[in-house]
DSSP file (Angstrom, degrees, kcal/mol; ACC not computed):
  #  RESIDUE AA STRUCTURE BP1 BP2  ACC     N-H-->O    O-->H-N    N-H-->O    O-->H-N    TCO  KAPPA ALPHA  PHI   PSI    X-CA   Y-CA   Z-CA
    1    1 A X              0   0    0      0, 0.0    27,-0.1     0, 0.0     2,-0.1   0.000 360.0 360.0 360.0 138.3   45.8  -11.0    0.3
    2    2 A X        -     0   0    0     25,-0.6     2,-0.1    24,-0.1    29,-0.1  -0.413 360.0-118.7 -68.0 147.2   44.6  -14.3   -1.3
    3    3 A X     >  -     0   0    0      1,-0.1     4,-1.8    -2,-0.1     5,-0.2  -0.468  22.5-111.7 -81.5 160.9   45.3  -14.9   -4.9
    4    4 A X  H  > S+     0   0    0      1,-0.2     4,-2.2     2,-0.2     5,-0.2   0.833 120.6  54.5 -63.2 -30.9   42.5  -15.3   -7.5
    5    5 A X  H  > S+     0   0    0      2,-0.2     4,-2.5     1,-0.2    -1,-0.2   0.907 106.4  49.9 -69.7 -38.0   43.7  -19.0   -7.8
    6    6 A X  H  > S+     0   0    0      1,-0.2     4,-2.2     2,-0.2    -2,-0.2   0.900 111.0  49.3 -67.9 -35.8   43.4  -19.5   -4.1
    7    7 A X  H  X S+     0   0    0     -4,-1.8     4,-2.5     2,-0.2    -2,-0.2   0.922 111.7  49.3 -69.5 -41.8   39.8  -18.1   -4.0
    8    8 A X  H  X S+     0   0    0     -4,-2.2     4,-2.4     1,-0.2    -2,-0.2   0.880 110.3  51.0 -66.3 -36.8   38.8  -20.3   -7.0
    9    9 A X  H  X S+     0   0    0     -4,-2.5     4,-2.2     2,-0.2    -1,-0.2   0.909 111.5  46.9 -63.3 -41.5   40.3  -23.3   -5.2
   10   10 A X  H  X S+     0   0    0     -4,-2.2     4,-1.6     2,-0.2    -2,-0.2   0.907 112.6  50.0 -64.3 -44.1   38.3  -22.5   -2.1
   11   11 A X  H  <>S+     0   0    0     -4,-2.5     5,-3.3     2,-0.2    -2,-0.2   0.871 108.8  53.1 -65.3 -38.6   35.2  -21.9   -4.2
   12   12 A X  H ><5S+     0   0    0     -4,-2.4     3,-1.8     3,-0.2    -1,-0.2   0.935 107.1  50.5 -59.6 -47.9   35.8  -25.2   -5.9
   13   13 A X  H 3<5S+     0   0    0     -4,-2.2    -1,-0.2     1,-0.3    -2,-0.2   0.857 111.6  48.8 -59.3 -31.1   36.0  -27.1   -2.5
   14   14 A X  T 3<5S-     0   0    0     -4,-1.6    -1,-0.3    -5,-0.1    -2,-0.2   0.371 116.8-118.0 -92.3   5.4   32.7  -25.4   -1.5
   15   15 A X  T < 5 +     0   0    0     -3,-1.8     2,-0.4     1,-0.2    -3,-0.2   0.884  67.7 143.6  61.8  38.5   31.1  -26.5   -5.0
   16   16 A X      < -     0   0    0     -5,-3.3     2,-0.6    -8,-0.1    -1,-0.2  -0.892  44.9-148.6-109.9 139.7   30.6  -22.8   -5.9
   17   17 A X        -     0   0    0     -2,-0.4     2,-0.4    -3,-0.1    -9,-0.0  -0.929  19.5-163.3-105.6 125.9   31.0  -21.2   -9.2
   18   18 A X        -     0   0    0     -2,-0.6     2,-0.1   -10,-0.1    -2,-0.0  -0.873  14.3-135.4-114.4 138.5   32.2  -17.6   -9.1
   19   19 A X     >  -     0   0    0     -2,-0.4     4,-1.9     1,-0.1     3,-0.5  -0.472  38.1-102.7 -77.0 159.3   32.1  -14.9  -11.8
   20   20 A X  H  > S+     0   0    0      1,-0.2     4,-1.5     2,-0.2     5,-0.1   0.830 123.0  52.0 -53.8 -36.1   35.3  -12.8  -12.2
   21   21 A X  H  > S+     0   0    0      1,-0.2     4,-1.9     2,-0.2    -1,-0.2   0.850 108.9  51.7 -67.8 -35.9   33.8   -9.9  -10.4
   22   22 A X  H  > S+     0   0    0     -3,-0.5     4,-2.9     2,-0.2    -2,-0.2   0.843 102.4  58.6 -67.7 -37.9   33.0  -12.2   -7.6
   23   23 A X  H  X S+     0   0    0     -4,-1.9     4,-1.5     2,-0.2    -1,-0.2   0.924 108.0  46.3 -58.8 -48.6   36.4  -13.6   -7.4
   24   24 A X  H  X S+     0   0    0     -4,-1.5     4,-1.3     2,-0.2    -2,-0.2   0.896 111.6  51.5 -57.9 -44.1   37.8  -10.0   -6.8
   25   25 A X  H  X S+     0   0    0     -4,-1.9     4,-2.5     1,-0.2    -2,-0.2   0.918 112.7  45.3 -60.6 -48.0   35.2   -9.3   -4.1
   26   26 A X  H  X S+     0   0    0     -4,-2.9     4,-2.5     1,-0.2     5,-0.4   0.730 102.2  66.3 -73.7 -20.5   36.0  -12.6   -2.2
   27   27 A X  H  X S+     0   0    0     -4,-1.5     4,-1.5    -5,-0.2   -25,-0.6   0.967 110.9  36.1 -59.2 -49.3   39.7  -12.0   -2.5
   28   28 A X  H  X S+     0   0    0     -4,-1.3     4,-2.5     2,-0.2    -2,-0.2   0.974 120.0  47.3 -61.3 -59.0   39.1   -9.0   -0.2
   29   29 A X  H  X S+     0   0    0     -4,-2.5     4,-1.6     1,-0.2    -2,-0.2   0.879 114.6  43.0 -53.9 -47.9   36.5  -10.5    1.9
   30   30 A X  H  X S+     0   0    0     -4,-2.5     4,-2.8     1,-0.2     5,-0.2   0.838 112.1  55.4 -75.9 -30.4   38.2  -13.9    2.6
   31   31 A X  H  X S+     0   0    0     -4,-1.5     4,-2.3    -5,-0.4    -1,-0.2   0.922 105.8  51.8 -62.7 -39.5   41.5  -12.2    3.2
   32   32 A X  H  X S+     0   0    0     -4,-2.5     4,-1.8     2,-0.2    -2,-0.2   0.887 110.8  48.5 -62.5 -37.2   39.9  -10.0    5.8
   33   33 A X  H  X S+     0   0    0     -4,-1.6     4,-2.6     2,-0.2    -2,-0.2   0.944 112.9  47.4 -67.9 -46.6   38.5  -13.1    7.6
   34   34 A X  H  X S+     0   0    0     -4,-2.8     4,-2.0     1,-0.2    -2,-0.2   0.846 109.2  52.8 -70.2 -28.7   41.8  -14.9    7.5
   35   35 A X  H  X S+     0   0    0     -4,-2.3     4,-2.1    -5,-0.2    -1,-0.2   0.884 109.6  49.1 -67.6 -39.5   43.6  -12.0    8.8
   36   36 A X  H  X S+     0   0    0     -4,-1.8     4,-2.2     2,-0.2    -2,-0.2   0.947 110.6  51.3 -64.4 -45.2   41.1  -11.7   11.8
   37   37 A X  H  X S+     0   0    0     -4,-2.6     4,-1.9     1,-0.2    -2,-0.2   0.909 107.9  52.0 -60.4 -39.3   41.6  -15.5   12.4
   38   38 A X  H  X S+     0   0    0     -4,-2.0     4,-0.9     1,-0.2    -1,-0.2   0.924 108.0  52.1 -62.8 -43.9   45.4  -14.9   12.4
   39   39 A X  H >< S+     0   0    0     -4,-2.1     3,-0.6     1,-0.2     4,-0.4   0.900 108.5  51.0 -57.6 -42.1   44.9  -12.1   15.0
   40   40 A X  H >< S+     0   0    0     -4,-2.2     3,-1.1     1,-0.2    -1,-0.2   0.820 102.9  59.9 -65.2 -36.2   42.9  -14.4   17.2
   41   41 A X  H 3< S+     0   0    0     -4,-1.9    -1,-0.2     1,-0.2    -2,-0.2   0.725  99.5  58.4 -61.3 -24.8   45.7  -17.1   17.0
   42   42 A X  T << S+     0   0    0     -4,-0.9    -1,-0.2    -3,-0.6     2,-0.2   0.661  79.6 110.1 -87.2  -9.6   48.0  -14.6   18.6
   43   43 A X  S <  S-     0   0    0     -3,-1.1     2,-0.7    -4,-0.4    -3,-0.0  -0.412  74.6-122.7 -66.3 132.1   45.9  -14.2   21.7
   44   44 A X        +     0   0    0     -2,-0.2    -1,-0.1     1,-0.2    -2,-0.1  -0.641  39.6 164.9 -78.2 113.0   47.5  -15.7   24.8
   45   45 A X    >   +     0   0    0     -2,-0.7     3,-2.0     3,-0.1    -1,-0.2   0.251  23.2 139.9-111.9  12.0   45.1  -18.3   26.2
   46   46 A X  T 3  S+     0   0    0      1,-0.3     3,-0.1     3,-0.0    -2,-0.0  -0.317  73.5  12.4 -59.8 130.5   47.6  -20.0   28.5
   47   47 A X  T 3  S+     0   0    0      1,-0.3     2,-0.3    -2,-0.1    -1,-0.3   0.348  92.9 133.9  85.7  -7.2   46.0  -20.9   31.8
   48   48 A X    <   -     0   0    0     -3,-2.0    -1,-0.3     1,-0.1     2,-0.3  -0.574  58.8-118.9 -78.8 135.3   42.5  -20.2   30.7
   49   49 A X        -     0   0    0     -2,-0.3     2,-0.2    -3,-0.1    -1,-0.1  -0.539  29.8-112.3 -74.5 135.2   39.8  -22.7   31.5
   50   50 A X        -     0   0    0     -2,-0.3     2,-0.4     2,-0.0    -1,-0.1  -0.506  35.9-164.3 -67.6 132.0   38.0  -24.4   28.5
   51   51 A X        +     0   0    0     -2,-0.2     3,-0.1     1,-0.1    -1,-0.0  -0.976  24.6 174.8-125.8 130.6   34.5  -23.2   28.4
   52   52 A X  S    S+     0   0    0     -2,-0.4     2,-0.3     1,-0.3    -1,-0.1   0.541  79.6  27.3-112.0 -10.4   31.7  -24.9   26.4
   53   53 A X        -     0   0    0      1,-0.1    -1,-0.3     3,-0.0     3,-0.1  -0.959  54.3-167.4-148.8 134.9   28.9  -22.7   27.7
   54   54 A X  S    S+     0   0    0     -2,-0.3    -1,-0.1     1,-0.2    -3,-0.0   0.563  84.3  66.7 -96.7  -8.6   29.1  -19.2   29.0
   55   55 A X  S    S-     0   0    0      2,-0.1    -1,-0.2     1,-0.1     3,-0.1   0.769  93.4-133.3 -86.8 -21.7   25.5  -19.2   30.5
   56   56 A X        +     0   0    0      1,-0.3     2,-0.1    -3,-0.1    -2,-0.1   0.452  55.5 143.8  86.8  -3.2   26.2  -21.8   33.2
   57   57 A X        -     0   0    0      1,-0.0     2,-0.3     3,-0.0    -1,-0.3  -0.396  34.7-154.6 -73.2 148.8   23.1  -23.7   32.4
   58   58 A X        -     0   0    0     -3,-0.1     2,-0.4    -2,-0.1    -1,-0.0  -0.893  28.3 -93.9-122.6 157.9   23.1  -27.4   32.6
   59   59 A X        +     0   0    0     -2,-0.3     0, 0.0     1,-0.1     0, 0.0  -0.542  38.3 177.8 -74.0 118.8   21.0  -30.1   30.8
   60   60 A X        +     0   0    0     -2,-0.4     2,-0.2     2,-0.0    -1,-0.1   0.200  39.5 116.7-108.4  14.2   18.1  -30.8   33.0
   61   61 A X        -     0   0    0      1,-0.1     3,-0.1     3,-0.0    -2,-0.0  -0.488  67.4-108.5 -82.2 153.7   16.4  -33.3   30.7
   62   62 A X        -     0   0    0     -2,-0.2    -1,-0.1     1,-0.1     2,-0.1  -0.290  41.8 -86.0 -73.8 164.3   15.9  -36.9   31.7
   63   63 A X        -     0   0    0      1,-0.1     2,-1.4    -2,-0.0    -1,-0.1  -0.381  39.1-118.1 -62.2 146.6   17.8  -39.8   30.2
   64   64 A X        +     0   0    0     -3,-0.1     2,-0.5    -2,-0.1    -1,-0.1  -0.684  51.9 160.1 -90.0  85.2   16.3  -41.1   27.0
   65   65 A X        -     0   0    0     -2,-1.4     2,-0.1     0, 0.0    -3,-0.0  -0.907  41.7-115.7-111.7 126.2   15.6  -44.6   28.1
   66   66 A X        -     0   0    0     -2,-0.5     2,-0.3     1,-0.0    -2,-0.0  -0.418  30.9-167.5 -66.0 139.8   13.1  -46.9   26.4
   67   67 A X        -     0   0    0     -2,-0.1     2,-0.6     0, 0.0    -1,-0.0  -0.962  22.3-125.2-124.0 136.6   10.2  -47.9   28.5
   68   68 A X        -     0   0    0     -2,-0.3     2,-0.4     1,-0.0    -2,-0.0  -0.768  30.7-128.1 -87.1 126.4    7.7  -50.6   27.6
   69   69 A X    >   -     0   0    0     -2,-0.6     3,-0.6     1,-0.2    -1,-0.0  -0.567  18.8-166.3 -73.6 124.6    4.2  -49.1   27.7
   70   70 A X  T 3  S+     0   0    0     -2,-0.4     3,-0.2     1,-0.2    -1,-0.2   0.684  86.3  52.4 -89.2 -15.4    1.8  -51.1   29.8
   71   71 A X  T 3>  +     0   0    0      1,-0.2     4,-1.6     2,-0.1    -1,-0.2  -0.311  66.3 135.6-110.5  47.0   -1.3  -49.3   28.5
   72   72 A X  H <> S+     0   0    0     -3,-0.6     4,-2.5     1,-0.2     5,-0.2   0.931  71.3  52.4 -63.9 -47.9   -0.5  -49.9   24.7
   73   73 A X  H  > S+     0   0    0      1,-0.3     4,-0.9    -3,-0.2    -1,-0.2   0.892 109.0  50.2 -56.6 -42.4   -4.2  -51.0   23.9
   74   74 A X  H  4 S+     0   0    0      1,-0.2     3,-0.3     2,-0.2    -1,-0.3   0.867 111.7  48.1 -67.2 -34.9   -5.5  -47.9   25.6
   75   75 A X  H >< S+     0   0    0     -4,-1.6     3,-1.4     1,-0.2    -2,-0.2   0.883 107.3  56.0 -70.5 -37.4   -3.0  -45.7   23.5
   76   76 A X  H >< S+     0   0    0     -4,-2.5     3,-1.5     1,-0.3    -1,-0.2   0.678  90.2  73.4 -69.5 -19.8   -3.9  -47.4   20.3
   77   77 A X  T 3< S+     0   0    0     -4,-0.9    -1,-0.3    -3,-0.3    -2,-0.2   0.662  89.6  61.1 -68.5 -13.0   -7.6  -46.6   20.8
   78   78 A X  T <  S+     0   0    0     -3,-1.4     2,-0.3    -4,-0.2    -1,-0.2   0.536  82.0 103.6 -85.1  -8.5   -6.7  -43.0   19.9
   79   79 A X    <   -     0   0    0     -3,-1.5     3,-0.1     1,-0.2    -3,-0.0  -0.575  66.1-147.8 -81.0 132.7   -5.5  -44.0   16.4
   80   80 A X  S    S+     0   0    0     -2,-0.3     2,-0.3     1,-0.2    -1,-0.2   0.886  87.7  12.7 -60.3 -34.1   -7.9  -43.3   13.6
   81   81 A X        -     0   0    0      7,-0.2     7,-2.7    -3,-0.0     2,-0.4  -0.999  67.6-165.2-145.6 140.3   -6.6  -46.4   11.9
   82   82 A X  E     -A   87   0A   0     -2,-0.3     2,-0.4     5,-0.2     5,-0.2  -0.973   3.7-176.2-129.6 147.8   -4.5  -49.3   12.9
   83   83 A X  E >  S-A   86   0A   0      3,-2.3     3,-1.5    -2,-0.4    -2,-0.0  -0.984  74.4 -14.8-135.6 123.2   -2.8  -52.0   10.8
   84   84 A X  T 3  S-     0   0    0     -2,-0.4     3,-0.1     1,-0.3    -1,-0.0   0.740 129.0 -51.6  58.7  23.4   -0.9  -55.0   12.3
   85   85 A X  T 3  S+     0   0    0      1,-0.3     2,-0.3    -9,-0.0    -1,-0.3   0.604 120.8  99.5  87.4  13.8   -0.9  -53.4   15.7
   86   86 A X  E <  S-A   83   0A   0     -3,-1.5    -3,-2.3   -10,-0.0    -1,-0.3  -0.867  83.4 -89.5-124.1 162.0    0.5  -50.1   14.5
   87   87 A X  E     -A   82   0A   0     -2,-0.3     2,-0.6    -5,-0.2    -5,-0.2  -0.505  40.1-140.6 -62.8 136.8   -0.7  -46.7   13.6
   88   88 A X        +     0   0    0     -7,-2.7     2,-0.3    -2,-0.2    -7,-0.2  -0.897  29.6 171.8-106.3 123.6   -1.6  -46.6   10.0
   89   89 A X        -     0   0    0     -2,-0.6     3,-0.1     1,-0.0     2,-0.0  -0.856  38.1 -88.4-125.6 161.5   -0.6  -43.3    8.2
   90   90 A X        -     0   0    0     -2,-0.3     2,-0.2     1,-0.1    -1,-0.0  -0.316  47.6-105.3 -63.8 146.4   -0.6  -42.0    4.7
   91   91 A X        -     0   0    0      1,-0.1    -1,-0.1     2,-0.0     0, 0.0  -0.543  24.3-159.9 -76.4 146.2    2.5  -42.7    2.7
   92   92 A X              0   0    0     -2,-0.2    -1,-0.1     1,-0.1    -2,-0.0   0.503 360.0 360.0-102.7  -9.2    4.7  -39.6    2.2
   93   93 A X              0   0    0      0, 0.0    -1,-0.1     0, 0.0    -2,-0.0   0.413 360.0 360.0-106.8 360.0    6.6  -40.7   -0.7
């Protein structure tokens, strides 16, 4: 079981302030999580293939390659307002 000091140190690293009752609660909860992680570390994974996706799906998107638009003037006709050859939009800040 984690000590109260260890819980407070973890909370400090996470920039959290805990009340005394929360420290006791998290002592139990964090200890449970860490015990589970310790159990997982005991699992024999020797010889298993590393898997990054269990669905088997692959990325089917095209590469993001810049392309010069040859119909820029036609595209700019759709803009409600243009300034210096660019779309003019309202400031957001």
